C-alpha positions, 0 to 999 in steps of 0.5 A: 500500499502506498503510504503518503505524509505531510510532514516534511521538516527541512529541505537542504539542497536536493536532500529532504527530511520527512517524519513520522513515517512507517515501514519506509525502506532504504532506496524506495522510491519516492514521489513528491507532489507540489501543491501546483500538482508537479510530481517530482521523484527521488529515492530513500537514502537513510531511515532512522526510527520514523525519520527517512532523508529522500534524495530528490532527483529533480533538485528540491527548488520551488518545494513548499515544505508544509505543504508537499505531499511525499508518498513511498511507493513500496519499491525501489528504482525498476527498468521495463526490459523486453527484446525490443530494448535493443537499438534504444537509447534511454537517459539516466532514469530509463526513458526513451531519448531516441523519439522512439515509443515507450518500451512495453516491458516483459518484466520490470527488474530492479536495478541493483540486480541480485548478488552472484554466488561466487560458487557459481560462477565461471572463469573466463576463457574466450576471446573478445576481438575490439579490433585494437592490435594494442588490446587484442594483441597484448592486452587481450579482452576476455569474455566475462572479464572487467578491463577498465581504460584509464584516461585522462582529461582531453585524451580520446578516450569518447571515441575509442569507447565508441569504436570498441562498441561498435568493433567488438564481437565474439569469435567463432560463436553462434550466440547473439553479441549486443553492447550496452553503453552507459555515459554518465555526466556528458555534454550534450555534444558528446551524447550526440556524437555517440548517438550519431556515431552508433546510428551511422556505423548501423551499431544501434541495431545491437546496442543499448544506450544510456546517456546521463547529461552533465546537467541532469542531477546528481543522483541519476548518474548513480542509477545510470551504470546500474540500469545499464547492468541491469538490461545487461543482466537481462540480455546475457542470462535470459536471452543468453547473449554475450554481452559487452557493457561500456561505462564512461565515465566512471569519474563522473560517477565518483563525483556524483557520489562525493557529492550526495556524500556531502550532502549528508554530511557523511564523513569524507575519506580520501580526498573528499570521497566517501569512505564506502566508495571501494564497496560501491565500485564493487557492486557496479564492477562485480556485476560483470562475468560468467556464470555456470550453465549460462550461455551469456556473459557480461564483460566490462570495460569501464572507462574513467578519466585520471584526475590530473593524470594520476593513477594513484587517485582514489578512483583509478586506484581502487578500480584497479584493485577490483578489475582485472587490469587496466588499459592505460592511455598516454598523454605523451603519445596523444601529443605525438599524434598516436591513437589510440595513445595506449602506453602498452608498457604500463597496461595490463590484462591479468587474463590475457593468458586464458584468452589466447591460443590455439583454437581462441585466437592462433597458437603462436600469440603467447610466443609473439606478444611476449617477443613483441613487449621485451623487443619494444621495451628494449626500443624504449631503453634504446631511445633513453640512451639516444636522449644522453649519447645521441643516435649515431652513437647507439650500437648497430643492435641498438639502432635496430631496437630504436627503430623498432620501437618507432615502427611498432608505435607508428604501425602497430599501435597506431590506427585508424578510427574505422579501422578494425583489425582481425585477430590474425592481421594483428598477430601477422602485423607482429611477426612483420615487424618483428622481422626488422630484428636478427633471428638471434634476438627471437629469445621468447619465441619456440623454435617451431613457431620461429620457422612457422611464423619468422624464418618462413616468411622472411625467406 
Protein backbone atom coordinates (compact mmCIF):
# COMPACT_ATOMS: atom_id res chain seq x y z
CA UNK A 1 0.00 0.00 0.00
CA UNK A 2 1.32 3.46 -0.95
CA UNK A 3 1.86 5.67 2.10
CA UNK A 4 1.41 9.46 1.86
CA UNK A 5 2.75 12.04 4.30
CA UNK A 6 2.57 15.81 4.87
CA UNK A 7 5.30 15.75 7.51
CA UNK A 8 8.31 17.20 5.65
CA UNK A 9 10.38 19.06 8.24
CA UNK A 10 13.40 20.27 6.29
CA UNK A 11 14.80 20.67 2.76
CA UNK A 12 18.56 21.23 2.26
CA UNK A 13 19.90 21.25 -1.27
CA UNK A 14 18.68 18.07 -3.00
CA UNK A 15 17.79 16.42 0.34
CA UNK A 16 14.41 16.28 2.05
CA UNK A 17 13.74 15.08 5.62
CA UNK A 18 10.32 13.52 6.28
CA UNK A 19 9.25 12.63 9.83
CA UNK A 20 6.65 10.32 11.43
CA UNK A 21 7.03 7.69 8.70
CA UNK A 22 6.35 3.97 9.10
CA UNK A 23 7.62 0.92 7.23
CA UNK A 24 9.90 2.88 4.89
CA UNK A 25 12.81 0.98 3.31
CA UNK A 26 16.28 2.00 2.18
CA UNK A 27 16.39 2.98 -1.55
CA UNK A 28 12.57 2.95 -1.77
CA UNK A 29 11.20 5.09 -4.60
CA UNK A 30 9.40 8.31 -3.58
CA UNK A 31 7.01 10.73 -5.30
CA UNK A 32 6.69 14.32 -4.11
CA UNK A 33 3.54 16.17 -5.23
CA UNK A 34 3.90 19.94 -5.04
CA UNK A 35 0.87 22.19 -4.39
CA UNK A 36 0.95 23.09 -8.10
CA UNK A 37 0.35 19.42 -8.98
CA UNK A 38 3.92 18.91 -10.28
CA UNK A 39 5.32 15.47 -9.48
CA UNK A 40 8.99 14.98 -8.60
CA UNK A 41 10.77 11.74 -7.87
CA UNK A 42 13.38 10.68 -5.39
CA UNK A 43 14.63 7.76 -3.38
CA UNK A 44 15.23 7.03 0.29
CA UNK A 45 18.89 7.50 1.23
CA UNK A 46 18.62 6.84 4.96
CA UNK A 47 16.06 5.69 7.55
CA UNK A 48 16.41 6.50 11.25
CA UNK A 49 13.48 5.25 13.37
CA UNK A 50 10.52 7.35 12.16
CA UNK A 51 12.52 9.72 9.93
CA UNK A 52 13.45 9.23 6.28
CA UNK A 53 16.06 11.18 4.33
CA UNK A 54 15.12 11.51 0.64
CA UNK A 55 17.35 12.42 -2.31
CA UNK A 56 15.36 14.30 -4.97
CA UNK A 57 16.11 13.47 -8.60
CA UNK A 58 15.03 16.83 -10.02
CA UNK A 59 16.29 19.06 -7.21
CA UNK A 60 14.40 20.86 -4.44
CA UNK A 61 13.82 24.33 -5.94
CA UNK A 62 10.20 25.46 -5.52
CA UNK A 63 9.33 22.79 -2.93
CA UNK A 64 6.72 24.04 -0.43
CA UNK A 65 7.85 22.31 2.78
CA UNK A 66 4.55 22.13 4.77
CA UNK A 67 2.24 21.55 1.77
CA UNK A 68 4.15 19.00 -0.37
CA UNK A 69 2.73 15.48 -0.30
CA UNK A 70 5.32 12.71 -0.01
CA UNK A 71 4.35 9.22 -1.22
CA UNK A 72 6.52 6.15 -0.57
CA UNK A 73 5.88 3.69 -3.40
CA UNK A 74 7.04 0.50 -1.65
CA UNK A 75 9.57 -0.47 -4.34
CA UNK A 76 13.02 0.46 -5.55
CA UNK A 77 13.98 1.97 -8.90
CA UNK A 78 13.05 -0.44 -11.68
CA UNK A 79 13.53 -0.62 -15.43
CA UNK A 80 11.27 -2.37 -17.91
CA UNK A 81 12.98 -4.89 -20.20
CA UNK A 82 12.05 -6.85 -23.31
CA UNK A 83 13.90 -8.09 -26.44
CA UNK A 84 12.78 -4.84 -28.14
CA UNK A 85 15.14 -2.86 -25.93
CA UNK A 86 17.97 -3.47 -28.44
CA UNK A 87 18.45 -0.50 -30.71
CA UNK A 88 17.06 2.00 -28.18
CA UNK A 89 18.54 4.98 -26.32
CA UNK A 90 17.46 6.12 -22.85
CA UNK A 91 18.33 8.79 -20.32
CA UNK A 92 19.73 8.04 -16.87
CA UNK A 93 16.25 7.25 -15.51
CA UNK A 94 15.37 4.81 -18.28
CA UNK A 95 13.16 7.18 -20.32
CA UNK A 96 13.51 6.99 -24.14
CA UNK A 97 15.52 9.84 -25.70
CA UNK A 98 15.65 8.51 -29.27
CA UNK A 99 12.21 9.69 -30.32
CA UNK A 100 10.87 6.13 -30.29
CA UNK A 101 7.78 4.87 -28.47
CA UNK A 102 7.69 3.82 -24.84
CA UNK A 103 8.97 0.28 -24.37
CA UNK A 104 6.31 -2.33 -23.56
CA UNK A 105 8.15 -4.40 -20.94
CA UNK A 106 8.03 -8.17 -20.49
CA UNK A 107 9.29 -7.64 -16.94
CA UNK A 108 10.32 -4.88 -14.56
CA UNK A 109 13.66 -5.45 -12.81
CA UNK A 110 15.20 -3.77 -9.77
CA UNK A 111 18.28 -1.87 -10.97
CA UNK A 112 20.37 -3.05 -8.00
CA UNK A 113 20.32 -6.59 -9.37
CA UNK A 114 20.96 -9.78 -7.43
CA UNK A 115 24.40 -10.81 -6.15
CA UNK A 116 26.02 -13.69 -8.05
CA UNK A 117 27.00 -16.63 -5.87
CA UNK A 118 30.82 -16.84 -6.19
CA UNK A 119 30.56 -20.63 -6.44
CA UNK A 120 28.27 -20.25 -9.47
CA UNK A 121 30.77 -18.09 -11.38
CA UNK A 122 32.53 -19.59 -14.38
CA UNK A 123 36.14 -18.64 -15.20
CA UNK A 124 36.62 -16.14 -18.08
CA UNK A 125 38.38 -17.98 -20.90
CA UNK A 126 37.17 -16.85 -24.35
CA UNK A 127 38.63 -14.13 -26.54
CA UNK A 128 36.72 -10.95 -27.46
CA UNK A 129 38.03 -9.08 -30.51
CA UNK A 130 37.93 -5.28 -30.18
CA UNK A 131 39.66 -4.48 -33.47
CA UNK A 132 42.48 -2.64 -31.64
CA UNK A 133 45.90 -4.32 -31.95
CA UNK A 134 47.13 -2.78 -28.69
CA UNK A 135 44.31 -4.61 -26.86
CA UNK A 136 43.78 -7.78 -28.92
CA UNK A 137 47.47 -8.52 -29.42
CA UNK A 138 49.04 -7.40 -26.15
CA UNK A 139 46.35 -6.88 -23.47
CA UNK A 140 43.67 -9.29 -24.59
CA UNK A 141 40.07 -8.85 -23.46
CA UNK A 142 38.41 -12.08 -22.29
CA UNK A 143 34.69 -12.82 -22.13
CA UNK A 144 33.47 -12.16 -18.58
CA UNK A 145 36.42 -9.89 -17.71
CA UNK A 146 36.48 -6.38 -16.22
CA UNK A 147 39.13 -4.38 -18.11
CA UNK A 148 39.05 -0.61 -17.43
CA UNK A 149 40.53 2.16 -19.59
CA UNK A 150 42.46 4.75 -17.57
CA UNK A 151 42.44 8.01 -19.49
CA UNK A 152 42.83 11.72 -18.80
CA UNK A 153 41.02 14.95 -19.55
CA UNK A 154 41.24 15.78 -23.25
CA UNK A 155 42.39 12.34 -24.35
CA UNK A 156 40.29 10.53 -26.99
CA UNK A 157 38.64 7.97 -24.71
CA UNK A 158 35.11 8.79 -25.99
CA UNK A 159 36.20 7.96 -29.55
CA UNK A 160 37.95 4.79 -28.40
CA UNK A 161 34.94 3.69 -26.35
CA UNK A 162 32.58 4.25 -29.29
CA UNK A 163 34.94 2.39 -31.64
CA UNK A 164 35.18 -0.60 -29.31
CA UNK A 165 31.40 -0.59 -28.97
CA UNK A 166 30.84 -0.88 -32.72
CA UNK A 167 33.77 -3.24 -33.48
CA UNK A 168 33.70 -5.74 -30.59
CA UNK A 169 32.74 -9.31 -31.40
CA UNK A 170 33.09 -12.89 -30.11
CA UNK A 171 34.87 -15.05 -32.69
CA UNK A 172 33.59 -18.42 -33.85
CA UNK A 173 30.41 -18.29 -31.78
CA UNK A 174 26.80 -18.68 -32.88
CA UNK A 175 25.44 -16.83 -29.83
CA UNK A 176 24.18 -13.27 -30.26
CA UNK A 177 26.40 -10.36 -29.22
CA UNK A 178 25.16 -7.05 -27.80
CA UNK A 179 26.65 -3.85 -26.44
CA UNK A 180 25.22 -1.86 -23.51
CA UNK A 181 26.71 1.62 -23.49
CA UNK A 182 26.26 3.93 -20.49
CA UNK A 183 27.61 7.50 -20.53
CA UNK A 184 27.51 9.50 -17.30
CA UNK A 185 27.90 13.24 -16.83
CA UNK A 186 28.62 13.94 -20.50
CA UNK A 187 27.92 17.11 -22.46
CA UNK A 188 25.09 17.38 -24.99
CA UNK A 189 27.74 17.44 -27.74
CA UNK A 190 29.21 14.13 -26.54
CA UNK A 191 25.75 12.57 -26.24
CA UNK A 192 24.97 13.62 -29.81
CA UNK A 193 28.33 12.20 -30.96
CA UNK A 194 27.69 8.79 -29.38
CA UNK A 195 24.11 8.56 -30.67
CA UNK A 196 24.96 9.68 -34.21
CA UNK A 197 28.06 7.44 -34.37
CA UNK A 198 26.05 4.37 -33.35
CA UNK A 199 23.38 5.21 -35.92
CA UNK A 200 25.88 6.02 -38.70
CA UNK A 201 27.70 2.70 -38.36
CA UNK A 202 24.59 0.57 -37.76
CA UNK A 203 25.94 -0.50 -34.35
CA UNK A 204 22.72 0.81 -32.78
CA UNK A 205 20.92 -2.33 -34.00
CA UNK A 206 22.70 -4.51 -31.42
CA UNK A 207 23.16 -1.85 -28.74
CA UNK A 208 21.33 -0.24 -25.83
CA UNK A 209 22.41 3.30 -24.89
CA UNK A 210 21.98 5.15 -21.60
CA UNK A 211 22.97 8.84 -21.81
CA UNK A 212 23.14 10.92 -18.62
CA UNK A 213 23.97 14.58 -19.29
CA UNK A 214 26.16 16.83 -17.14
CA UNK A 215 23.16 19.04 -16.22
CA UNK A 216 21.08 16.06 -15.05
CA UNK A 217 20.74 15.50 -11.28
CA UNK A 218 23.63 13.78 -9.49
CA UNK A 219 21.35 11.06 -8.15
CA UNK A 220 20.49 10.11 -11.74
CA UNK A 221 24.20 9.63 -12.39
CA UNK A 222 24.22 7.05 -9.57
CA UNK A 223 21.45 5.00 -11.16
CA UNK A 224 22.68 5.12 -14.80
CA UNK A 225 25.33 2.36 -14.62
CA UNK A 226 22.99 0.19 -12.56
CA UNK A 227 20.25 0.50 -15.17
CA UNK A 228 22.75 -0.43 -17.87
CA UNK A 229 23.95 -3.48 -15.94
CA UNK A 230 20.39 -4.60 -15.21
CA UNK A 231 19.65 -4.57 -18.94
CA UNK A 232 22.95 -6.42 -19.55
CA UNK A 233 21.98 -9.12 -17.03
CA UNK A 234 18.63 -9.55 -18.73
CA UNK A 235 20.22 -9.88 -22.19
CA UNK A 236 22.99 -12.21 -20.95
CA UNK A 237 21.26 -14.52 -18.52
CA UNK A 238 17.70 -14.57 -19.87
CA UNK A 239 18.29 -14.13 -23.62
CA UNK A 240 21.67 -15.99 -23.67
CA UNK A 241 23.62 -13.16 -25.33
CA UNK A 242 27.26 -12.17 -24.95
CA UNK A 243 27.10 -8.60 -23.66
CA UNK A 244 29.86 -5.99 -23.58
CA UNK A 245 29.12 -3.17 -21.12
CA UNK A 246 31.01 0.11 -21.61
CA UNK A 247 30.72 2.64 -18.77
CA UNK A 248 32.07 6.15 -19.37
CA UNK A 249 33.05 8.16 -17.42
CA UNK A 250 33.31 6.51 -13.99
CA UNK A 251 35.02 9.64 -12.64
CA UNK A 252 31.77 11.57 -13.17
CA UNK A 253 29.93 8.80 -11.31
CA UNK A 254 32.32 9.04 -8.34
CA UNK A 255 32.05 12.84 -8.29
CA UNK A 256 28.26 12.47 -8.01
CA UNK A 257 28.75 9.99 -5.17
CA UNK A 258 31.00 12.51 -3.39
CA UNK A 259 28.43 15.29 -3.90
CA UNK A 260 25.66 13.22 -2.33
CA UNK A 261 27.93 12.11 0.52
CA UNK A 262 28.79 15.75 1.28
CA UNK A 263 25.09 16.71 1.25
CA UNK A 264 24.46 13.97 3.81
CA UNK A 265 27.31 15.40 5.95
CA UNK A 266 29.13 12.07 5.99
CA UNK A 267 32.72 11.88 7.22
CA UNK A 268 34.88 12.10 4.06
CA UNK A 269 37.64 9.66 3.15
CA UNK A 270 40.55 10.13 0.74
CA UNK A 271 40.31 13.43 -1.19
CA UNK A 272 36.76 13.96 0.05
CA UNK A 273 35.30 10.79 -1.44
CA UNK A 274 33.11 8.70 0.86
CA UNK A 275 34.77 5.92 2.82
CA UNK A 276 32.53 3.37 1.11
CA UNK A 277 33.78 4.27 -2.42
CA UNK A 278 35.53 0.88 -2.78
CA UNK A 279 32.38 -1.02 -1.79
CA UNK A 280 30.18 1.08 -4.04
CA UNK A 281 32.44 0.58 -7.08
CA UNK A 282 32.54 -3.15 -6.36
CA UNK A 283 28.72 -3.32 -6.55
CA UNK A 284 29.09 -2.14 -10.16
CA UNK A 285 32.22 -3.95 -11.35
CA UNK A 286 31.35 -7.30 -9.80
CA UNK A 287 28.17 -7.54 -11.87
CA UNK A 288 30.35 -8.68 -14.77
CA UNK A 289 31.18 -12.32 -15.35
CA UNK A 290 29.92 -15.70 -16.45
CA UNK A 291 27.59 -18.09 -14.62
CA UNK A 292 27.89 -21.87 -14.81
CA UNK A 293 25.12 -23.38 -16.92
CA UNK A 294 24.34 -20.07 -18.65
CA UNK A 295 25.34 -19.41 -22.25
CA UNK A 296 25.47 -15.64 -21.89
CA UNK A 297 28.13 -13.48 -20.29
CA UNK A 298 28.80 -9.88 -19.25
CA UNK A 299 32.15 -8.28 -20.05
CA UNK A 300 32.87 -4.80 -18.72
CA UNK A 301 35.04 -1.93 -19.97
CA UNK A 302 34.73 0.96 -17.49
CA UNK A 303 36.35 4.18 -18.73
CA UNK A 304 37.63 6.73 -16.22
CA UNK A 305 39.55 9.97 -16.66
CA UNK A 306 42.25 10.22 -14.01
CA UNK A 307 42.33 13.71 -12.42
CA UNK A 308 45.72 15.28 -13.26
CA UNK A 309 46.65 11.98 -15.01
CA UNK A 310 47.29 10.52 -11.55
CA UNK A 311 46.86 6.75 -11.50
CA UNK A 312 47.21 6.76 -7.69
CA UNK A 313 44.01 8.86 -7.45
CA UNK A 314 41.38 7.04 -5.33
CA UNK A 315 39.08 6.33 -8.31
CA UNK A 316 41.81 4.77 -10.46
CA UNK A 317 43.49 3.13 -7.47
CA UNK A 318 40.34 1.37 -6.20
CA UNK A 319 39.23 0.45 -9.72
CA UNK A 320 42.59 -1.25 -10.26
CA UNK A 321 42.08 -3.35 -7.12
CA UNK A 322 38.64 -4.59 -8.18
CA UNK A 323 39.19 -5.18 -11.89
CA UNK A 324 41.49 -7.52 -13.84
CA UNK A 325 43.99 -5.10 -15.31
CA UNK A 326 43.90 -1.69 -16.98
CA UNK A 327 44.47 -0.04 -20.36
CA UNK A 328 46.38 3.20 -19.73
CA UNK A 329 46.26 6.07 -22.22
CA UNK A 330 49.36 8.25 -22.57
CA UNK A 331 49.26 12.03 -22.98
CA UNK A 332 52.76 11.99 -24.51
CA UNK A 333 51.67 9.57 -27.24
CA UNK A 334 48.56 11.66 -27.86
CA UNK A 335 50.74 14.74 -28.37
CA UNK A 336 52.72 12.79 -30.99
CA UNK A 337 49.49 12.15 -32.90
CA UNK A 338 49.20 8.43 -32.13
CA UNK A 339 45.65 7.02 -31.92
CA UNK A 340 44.77 5.20 -29.76
CA UNK A 341 47.43 6.66 -27.43
CA UNK A 342 47.74 3.47 -25.36
CA UNK A 343 50.87 2.97 -23.25
CA UNK A 344 51.26 -0.79 -23.68
CA UNK A 345 54.18 -0.96 -21.22
CA UNK A 346 52.00 0.27 -18.34
CA UNK A 347 48.83 -1.50 -19.48
CA UNK A 348 47.93 -4.98 -18.32
CA UNK A 349 45.26 -7.63 -18.80
CA UNK A 350 45.58 -10.16 -16.00
CA UNK A 351 43.47 -12.71 -17.89
CA UNK A 352 45.09 -12.41 -21.32
CA UNK A 353 46.77 -15.82 -21.03
CA UNK A 354 43.35 -17.44 -20.55
CA UNK A 355 41.84 -16.09 -23.77
CA UNK A 356 44.57 -16.74 -26.32
CA UNK A 357 46.18 -19.69 -28.04
CA UNK A 358 45.16 -22.46 -30.40
CA UNK A 359 41.39 -22.60 -30.90
CA UNK A 360 40.89 -19.13 -29.39
CA UNK A 361 43.17 -16.76 -31.33
CA UNK A 362 46.18 -18.56 -32.83
CA UNK A 363 48.86 -20.91 -31.54
CA UNK A 364 51.67 -18.33 -31.82
CA UNK A 365 49.89 -15.55 -29.92
CA UNK A 366 51.61 -16.02 -26.56
CA UNK A 367 55.15 -16.23 -27.97
CA UNK A 368 54.48 -13.34 -30.33
CA UNK A 369 53.28 -10.87 -27.71
CA UNK A 370 56.06 -11.84 -25.28
CA UNK A 371 58.66 -11.09 -27.95
CA UNK A 372 56.93 -7.85 -28.98
CA UNK A 373 56.85 -6.62 -25.38
CA UNK A 374 60.54 -7.45 -24.90
CA UNK A 375 61.57 -5.79 -28.19
CA UNK A 376 59.52 -2.67 -27.52
CA UNK A 377 60.95 -2.34 -24.00
CA UNK A 378 64.48 -2.67 -25.41
CA UNK A 379 63.62 -0.05 -28.03
CA UNK A 380 62.43 2.42 -25.37
CA UNK A 381 65.73 1.90 -23.53
CA UNK A 382 67.57 2.65 -26.79
CA UNK A 383 65.56 5.90 -27.06
CA UNK A 384 66.66 6.91 -23.55
CA UNK A 385 70.26 6.10 -24.45
CA UNK A 386 70.01 8.18 -27.63
CA UNK A 387 68.88 11.20 -25.60
CA UNK A 388 72.20 11.06 -23.70
CA UNK A 389 74.63 9.86 -26.40
CA UNK A 390 72.88 10.75 -29.63
CA UNK A 391 71.42 8.29 -32.12
CA UNK A 392 74.68 8.08 -34.09
CA UNK A 393 76.48 6.68 -31.04
CA UNK A 394 74.13 3.66 -30.72
CA UNK A 395 75.42 0.21 -31.60
CA UNK A 396 74.00 -1.51 -34.68
CA UNK A 397 71.71 -3.67 -32.53
CA UNK A 398 70.54 -0.77 -30.37
CA UNK A 399 69.87 1.19 -33.55
CA UNK A 400 67.68 -1.67 -34.83
CA UNK A 401 65.67 -1.66 -31.59
CA UNK A 402 65.46 2.14 -31.73
CA UNK A 403 63.88 1.98 -35.18
CA UNK A 404 61.70 -0.99 -34.15
CA UNK A 405 60.05 0.95 -31.29
CA UNK A 406 59.22 3.85 -33.60
CA UNK A 407 57.75 1.55 -36.24
CA UNK A 408 55.88 -0.41 -33.56
CA UNK A 409 54.11 2.75 -32.37
CA UNK A 410 53.43 4.04 -35.89
CA UNK A 411 52.15 0.78 -37.39
CA UNK A 412 51.03 -1.54 -34.54
CA UNK A 413 49.58 0.83 -31.94
CA UNK A 414 48.53 3.54 -34.38
CA UNK A 415 45.41 2.82 -36.39
CA UNK A 416 42.51 4.67 -37.95
CA UNK A 417 39.26 5.58 -36.22
CA UNK A 418 37.44 3.34 -38.72
CA UNK A 419 40.08 0.60 -38.84
CA UNK A 420 38.86 -2.74 -37.49
CA UNK A 421 41.75 -5.21 -37.47
CA UNK A 422 41.13 -8.93 -37.15
CA UNK A 423 43.25 -10.89 -34.69
CA UNK A 424 44.99 -12.60 -37.62
CA UNK A 425 45.94 -9.22 -39.10
CA UNK A 426 47.24 -8.12 -35.69
CA UNK A 427 49.36 -11.24 -35.20
CA UNK A 428 50.74 -11.13 -38.74
CA UNK A 429 51.65 -7.45 -38.30
CA UNK A 430 53.52 -8.32 -35.11
CA UNK A 431 55.66 -10.89 -36.93
CA UNK A 432 56.26 -8.46 -39.79
CA UNK A 433 57.67 -5.92 -37.34
CA UNK A 434 59.76 -8.53 -35.53
CA UNK A 435 61.43 -9.49 -38.84
CA UNK A 436 63.20 -6.11 -38.80
CA UNK A 437 65.28 -7.57 -35.95
CA UNK A 438 67.91 -10.36 -36.18
CA UNK A 439 66.64 -13.93 -35.74
CA UNK A 440 69.14 -14.34 -32.88
CA UNK A 441 67.11 -11.82 -30.86
CA UNK A 442 63.95 -13.96 -30.94
CA UNK A 443 64.72 -15.45 -27.52
CA UNK A 444 61.11 -15.69 -26.34
CA UNK A 445 59.80 -17.61 -29.35
CA UNK A 446 59.73 -21.40 -29.44
CA UNK A 447 61.63 -23.07 -32.27
CA UNK A 448 58.58 -24.37 -34.13
CA UNK A 449 56.91 -20.95 -34.17
CA UNK A 450 60.18 -19.33 -35.19
CA UNK A 451 60.33 -21.57 -38.27
CA UNK A 452 56.63 -21.26 -39.10
CA UNK A 453 55.97 -17.56 -38.58
CA UNK A 454 59.36 -15.80 -38.55
CA UNK A 455 61.90 -17.60 -40.74
CA UNK A 456 59.49 -19.03 -43.30
CA UNK A 457 57.99 -15.65 -44.14
CA UNK A 458 61.42 -14.05 -44.23
CA UNK A 459 62.63 -16.43 -46.93
